[in-house]
N, C-alpha and C positions, 0 to 999 in steps of 0.2 A: 562457763558456769556463771550464773547470776550471783551477785553479791547480796541479793534480796534474802537469801537463805540465812544469812548471818546478821541481818539488820534487825534493829529493835525500835520499838516505839518509845519516845521520850517527850518531855516537855522542855521548853527553853529553860525553865526554872531548874530542871534536873541537871543541866549540862553547862549552865552559865551563872554568873553572879554579878549583881549590881555593885558598882563602886561609887561611893559618895565622897571620896577623899577630895578635899579642897586645897587650894594653893596655900592658904595660911597655915596648913597642917604639915607642910613639908619644908625641908631645909633648902631645897633647890630654888634658885631665883633667876630672874631674867628669862623666864620661859615664854616661848612664842604662843600667841593665842591663835588657835586654828578655827576655821569655819567649816561648815558641813554643807556641801552642795549635792543635790540629787544627781547631777551629771558628772561632776568631777570628783566626788567623794570628799576627802579631806583636803581643804584648800589652805595654802600657807598663811593667809591673813584673813581674819574675820572682818566682816563688813562693819560691825559695830562693837566697840569695846568700852568698858567702864574704866574710869581712872583708878578705881580700887579693884584690883584683881583677886583680892583675898578669898572671895566666895566662888571664884571660878573653879571648875572641876578639873582634876588632873587626869590627863590621858597619856597612857604609856603604850609603847609598842606591844602589839598583841591584843589591844583592847578596841572596842567599838564605841562610837558616839552617834547619837541620833537626836533629831529634833522631834519631841513627842507630838507636836502639832502637825508634823509633815511626814511622819513615817509612812503613812499610807500611800504617799506619792514617791517614796524612795529616798527620802532625805536621811541617809545613814552613811557612815564612813568608817573604814578600817584603818587603824594606825599600824602600819607595817614596820618591819625592822629598818626600813629606809627612812622612817620618820624619827625625829628626836622627841623626847618627852615634851609635852606641851599642855596647854590649857584649852578648855572649851567653855562656852557659855554656862553659867550656873543653871540655866533653864533646860539644858540638854540632859539626856540620860546617857550614862557611861556604864558599860558592862564588859566583863572579860569571860574567857572560856575556862572551865574547870580543868586543871592540869590532869593529864592521863585519861581524860574522857572526851574532850573536844579540841581538835586542832584548829587554831585561829585562821590559818591559811585556808583550810577546808571550809570553815564557816563563812569566810569572805566570799566564797563562791555559792554557798548554800543560800545566802541572802539575795542572790540573783536568780534563784530557782523558783519553780512553780509553787511549791508549798508555801514559801515565804510570801510571794506576791499575792497568792489567793487569800492567805490569812490576814495580811496587813491591809489589803484592799477592803475585805469584808469588815474588818474592825473599824475602818474609817467611814463606813456608810452611815448616813443618818444625821451627821452634823458637820458643818464646814469647819468648826473650831474643835473637833474632837481631839483629845489628848490620849496618846497611848503610852502610859508610863510602864516601867519595867514590871510592875505587879500584874499588869494586863498581858504584857508580852510573855511573861513567865508561863502563862497558861497555854501558849501555842504548842500544838503537837508537831513533832518533827521526826523524821526517819533518821535514826542514829546508826551509822555503820561502825564497825570496829576501827580503832584508832589507826592501825597500820594501813587499812584501806582508805581512810580519810587522807592520810599523808600521801598515799600513792595518787589519789584523785587530784589533790592539790598540786602535786608535782606535774601531772599531765597537763592540767589547765594552765598552770603557771609557766610551763615551757612554751606553750602557745602565746601567752601574754608577753613573755620575755622576747620572743621572736617578733611579735607585732611592735613592741616598743623599740626594738633595734631597727626595724624598718622605718618607724616614725622618725628616729634620730637621723638615719641615713637620708631620708627624704627632706628633712629640715636642712641638712647640709647641702643637698643638691639644689634645693630651691634658693638657698642663700647664694650659691654660686651663680645661678641664672640671673637673680636679681642684681647681684653685684656687677655682673657683666653689662646688664642693661643700664645701670646707674653710671658706669664708667663711660660707655659709648654715647648714651643719649640724654643724660642729665648733666653730668660733670664735664662731658666733652674732653676727656683726658687725652685721646689721640690727637685732637686738634691743638690742645694746649702744648703737647709735647712738640709737635711740628712747629708751632709758633715760637717755641723756645729753642728750636734747632736741635731737638732731641729725637731719637727714634722711638716711635710709640711702643710701649712695653707690651709684650705678649702677642704681638700681631705679626703675621707673615707679611712679606713685602707687598703681595697683591692686595691684601686686605687693608694694609696701612695706606696704600695709594688711593683708596676710596675716600679717605678723610681729607678735607681741605686743610690748608695751613693758616687760614685767617678766619676772623669772625665778622659778622655783619650786625647792624642794629635792628631791633624789632621791638614791638610793644611789650615783650616779655624780657627784654634785655638783649645781651649779646647771644647770638646763635651762630652755628657754623655757616660759613659762606656757601651759598647755593642751596641751603636747606629752606624749607617753607614753613611758615606759620599758618596752621589751619585748624580744622576741627575733625572729630572722628568721622563725621559724615563724608568727608572727602575720601575716605578709604573704604566706605561701606558700599556694597552692591545692593543687598536687600536685608530687611529685618522682618522676621515672622513674629507676630504679636501673640496675644493670649488666645486661648481656646478652652472654654470652661468644661467641655466634655460632658460626661454623664455622672450621676451620683451612684450608679450601680455598675458592678463589673460586667464586662462583656463575656458572653459564652462562646464567642468566636475563637477558633483555634488559630495557632500560629501567630498570635500577637506578640510583639516584642516584650521580653521579660525585664529588660533594663530600662530605667527611666530616670533622667535627671529631674529632681524636684528641688524646691527651695531649701528644705531642711538637709538635703544631701550635699549641698555645695561645699561645705567645709571638708566633709569626708572625701569628696571626689578629688580634692587637692591631694589627698593621700591615695587616691585611686578607688575609693569606695563609691559604689553606685547603688541607688535604691532599686528595689525590685517591685515597687508598687507606686504608681503615680498618685499625686495628692487627690485628684479626681480622675476617674477612669476615662481615658481618651476614646473618642468614637473612631470607628474604622475609617471614616472619611478624613479624620484628622491626622492619621498616622503617617501618611506619606509626606505631607507638608511639614510635619514636626520631626521627621527622622533627621538625624545629624550625620554630616559627612566630615571627612578629615579637613581640618582648617577652620571649621565652624567654631563660634564662640556661643556659649549659653550664659546669659547674664540674669541673675535673680532680680526681679522687679517688685517682689512683695516679701517683706521680712517675716510676716506671720505673727509678730508680737511687738509691743511698744519698745522693747529693749533690744530687739534683733535688727541690725542694720541690713540694708539692701545693697545691691550693686556688686556683689561678689561674682567674679567671672570664672568660667571653666573653659579650658581649651580642649577641643576634641581632635585627636590625631588619628591618622590612618593606622598607626601601630596599635593604638588603644582599641580601635574597632576590630582589628584582626585578632587581638588577644581575647577579646570578649566573645568573638565568634557568634554574636547575636546583634541585631539592630539596636541602636541606641536612640531613644526618643526623648525629646524635651517636653517637660510638663507645662502646665498652664501658668505657673508662677515664674516662668523665665521667658526672656526674649532670645530668639535665635538670630545671631548676627552672621551674615555671610559677607565676606570681604571681596573686593574687586580682584585682589591678588592674594593667593594662598601664601605667598612669600612674606606677607606682612603679618601673618597670624601670630607669630611668637612676639613680634614687636608690640602689637596692639594688646595682646594678652598681658604682657608684663607691664605695659603702661597702665592698663586698667587696674592691675594689682597695686601699682604704686599709688594711683590717685585714690583707690579705696583705702589703703593703709594710712595715707596722710590726711584723710578726711575731706578731700576736695569734693567727693561724691555726695557728702551729706547735705550740701546746700541744694541738691536736686531731689531731696526726699520730701514727700508730702503725705497727707492722710489725715482724715478727720474722724475715723472710727476707732482709733487706737492701734491700727495696723499701718505700719510704714510702707509706703510705695515709692518706687524709684521712677522719677520722670525721665526715662531713658531718651525719649525723643528730644526733649529740651537739652539734656546733657550732651547728646551727640551733635547738636546744632551750635551750642554755646561754649562748651568748655574748651579752652585753647590747647593745641597740641603742636609740638615741634615735629615736623615730618621730614625724615631723612630721604635721600634719593633711593629709588627702587633697588639699585644694585647693592646698596649698603644694607638694606633690609634683607636681601637675599643672602648676603655674606653673614649677617647676624643669624639668620635661620640655619645656615649650615653649622655654625659654631655652637649654637645653643640647643639645637634639636637633640643631640645625643643625651644631654643633661636632662631635658624634660621627658624624653622617651624613657629613660631609666627611672625617672621619678614616677611616671605612670605605671611602668611595669612593676616596680616595687609596691605601689599602691594596690594593684590587682592582687598581688601575692598576699598583701596584708588583709584584703577583703576575703580571700579564700581561707586564710587562717582564722579570721574572726568568725566566719560562717561555720567552720569546723568546730571551733570552741563552743559556739552557741548551740550547735547540734549535740555535741557530746555532753554538755553540762547537765541537762535534765535527765538524760539516760543514765549517767554515772550516779547522780544523786539518788535516783529512784532504784538503782540496782538492776535496771533493765539491760545495762551494758557492763560487761566485765572489764576490770582494769587491764587484763591481758589483751582483750580485743581493742580497747581504746589505745593502748600503747602501740599496737600494730598499725592502727590508722594514723597515729601521730608520726611514726617512723616513715610512713609512706609520703609525707608532705614536708618533712623537715630534714 
């Protein structure tokens, strides 16, 4: 049964109220100043704050804050029960939900739905500097479901978000484990130092410990383990596949791969997320050469904006390809790196993550059009790399592979849950899908 039969038409003004309470009107002090970001929502620290916070508006759990000049592009945030009472810019609009009429958790999903997007987008047309204050927002028409149904919908979507967040935390732990192992073996040289001190290397079996030398040698980068080489990434690379700008129109050909790594998806691919549409549509002739195999690396070479850095790597594993059950294709904003030995893929991947995080990669960025580009060829030729013996890379691969495989498996599950949430959301908000049916779909995947 559709919930549409009990839905009512309302305006935002009927179900919400504006709050203009300022910091100087309350007794609470030392409140954090929040920022509002269109991607992250409520951020813990505003970019700019005044020395005098007296005029800043008070934001309490259950309320919403938005930038009236940027609402049409999604600059709105929900202050949940997990947030403390705080302040936002005096230029922002703050509003709350009328008790007994509108559930704030439900409304936090409603602002991601089609009714909200269509209205705010249309309201912003015609002027770059348009301001949508609450008096304008109050006129917006919205479908209002009964309060119990609102709460049920918020519970369903919230359960999915909670699961996604749990997976994100699990993956953060797994990635930290992999990076800590790389740091210990290949940066701090802990096993070598232990042997040099006459100690048994911690956490290693005898066969793996035997692969590490007991002495250091001098190099231009300082002391490195004896027998290891100082080189560059090119020493480990077999081939690199460059850009291919494809077509501006989608292909009508059937059986094209539906998964594609693109620049904007690289952060989410670290969580396992993979885009389903290339930045530009690849030609049939490009697909074979840009298809990815286990052990390949995809490296972003165009950031797409002045503030987005390049050089972020993605490791493709056989396990990932098997789980996807579809070909994986690298888009035009990435380089495909194929290594001489698949056993070095985990070593190179984690090294690339390290040099990206510590900023070494930034000196190889260029671009004169406001879009940053990564000079990968120069980086691979010039940036120094301490290269361990092949048998040690193979040992590292055996130890770290289960961690990274679980990381990607978790990420694929997160992508599946995100897709389900995004599919259910508009159907539930419109009443086209009953709560009972959505609950059944949720139980099937959680």
